[in-house]
C-alpha positions in Angstrom: 53.9 113.7 97.9 50.7 115.1 96.4 50.5 115.4 92.6 49.5 113.5 89.5 50.0 109.7 89.1 49.9 107.1 86.3 48.9 103.5 86.1 52.1 102.3 87.8 50.9 103.7 91.1 47.7 101.6 91.2 47.4 98.3 93.0 44.2 96.1 93.2 43.4 93.3 95.5 40.3 91.1 95.8 39.4 88.3 98.1 39.5 84.9 96.3 36.1 83.9 97.8 33.5 85.4 100.1 35.5 86.4 103.2 38.6 84.7 101.7 42.2 85.6 101.3 43.1 88.9 99.6 44.9 88.3 96.3 46.6 90.8 94.0 45.0 91.4 90.7 47.4 94.2 89.7 49.5 92.2 87.3 46.5 90.6 85.5 44.2 93.6 84.9 44.1 95.1 81.4 40.9 97.0 81.8 41.4 100.5 80.4 40.1 102.1 83.6 38.7 101.1 87.0 36.0 103.4 88.4 35.7 103.6 92.2 32.8 105.9 92.8 30.4 106.8 95.5 27.0 108.3 94.8 24.2 109.6 97.1 20.6 108.4 96.7 18.2 111.2 96.3 14.4 111.6 96.7 12.6 114.0 94.5 11.1 116.7 96.6 9.6 119.0 93.9 6.6 120.9 95.3 3.5 121.8 93.3 4.2 125.1 91.5 8.0 124.7 91.5 9.6 125.6 88.2 12.5 123.2 88.6 12.9 119.7 90.1 14.3 119.5 93.6 16.1 116.6 95.3 17.0 115.8 98.9 19.6 113.2 100.0 18.0 110.3 101.8 21.1 109.2 103.7 22.0 106.2 101.6 25.2 106.0 99.4 26.1 103.4 96.8 28.7 102.6 94.2 28.2 101.5 90.6 29.1 98.0 89.4 32.8 97.5 88.6 33.8 95.7 85.4 37.3 94.2 85.2 39.0 92.3 82.4 42.4 91.0 82.0 44.8 88.0 81.6 43.5 84.5 82.4 46.1 82.8 84.6 45.9 79.3 86.2 48.8 79.8 88.7 48.0 77.8 91.9 46.1 80.0 94.4 47.1 83.4 93.0 46.0 83.3 89.4 42.7 84.6 88.1 41.4 81.0 87.7 41.7 80.5 91.5 40.3 83.9 92.3 37.2 83.7 90.1 36.5 80.3 88.6 37.2 78.1 91.6 34.3 79.6 93.6 32.3 81.2 90.7 29.8 84.0 91.2 28.7 84.6 94.7 25.4 82.9 95.2 25.0 82.1 98.9 22.7 84.5 100.8 24.6 83.9 104.0 28.1 84.3 102.4 30.4 87.1 103.4 31.4 89.8 100.9 34.6 90.0 98.9 36.7 93.0 99.8 38.1 94.9 96.9 40.9 97.3 97.7 42.2 99.8 95.1 45.2 101.9 96.1 46.0 104.9 93.9 48.5 107.8 93.8 50.3 108.4 97.1 48.6 105.5 99.0 45.0 106.7 98.7 42.9 103.6 99.5 39.4 102.8 98.3 37.8 99.8 100.1 34.6 98.3 98.7 32.7 95.3 99.9 31.5 93.5 96.7 29.7 90.5 95.4 31.0 88.7 92.3 28.0 88.9 90.0 29.4 87.4 86.8 32.6 85.9 85.5 33.7 84.5 82.1 36.7 83.3 80.3 37.3 84.4 76.7 39.2 82.3 74.2 39.8 83.7 70.8 42.0 83.0 67.7 43.8 86.3 67.9 44.6 86.8 71.6 45.7 85.0 74.7 42.9 83.8 77.0 41.3 86.6 79.0 38.7 87.0 81.7 35.9 89.5 82.3 34.0 89.9 85.6 31.4 92.2 87.2 31.5 93.1 90.8 28.5 94.7 92.6 29.3 97.0 95.6 27.4 96.2 98.7 27.7 98.5 101.7 29.8 101.6 102.0 32.5 102.7 99.5 35.2 103.9 101.9 38.2 106.2 101.0 41.1 106.5 103.4 
């Protein structure tokens, strides 16, 4: 059914290593919002004498980096420790990507091939241990 949806209709999965097993992050994420966007690269095509800048698409799309934060969890193969810290940031030029899948609303799916750029664990006196990470899209951002 088409309409408006809240956070309970969102699920997020990410592979636990480059080309690895998809693991659910839904129960761990506390980020106030996840942005799944797609932008078109443009070339400036302003001619001499034009009074306004002109741009033409060059046929390349991209997505902006995705920042996630949430609950640090050490559960076996499914916690955030296993998903992020065990393998760490993606640093192998020959490595596969990590597929990020965000499902929203009435099963609208955004699939993004990503690289884990950074990851950290935060321990503080006034909170449980948390994580932050940065994913960089590589390749197409696909909605279905």
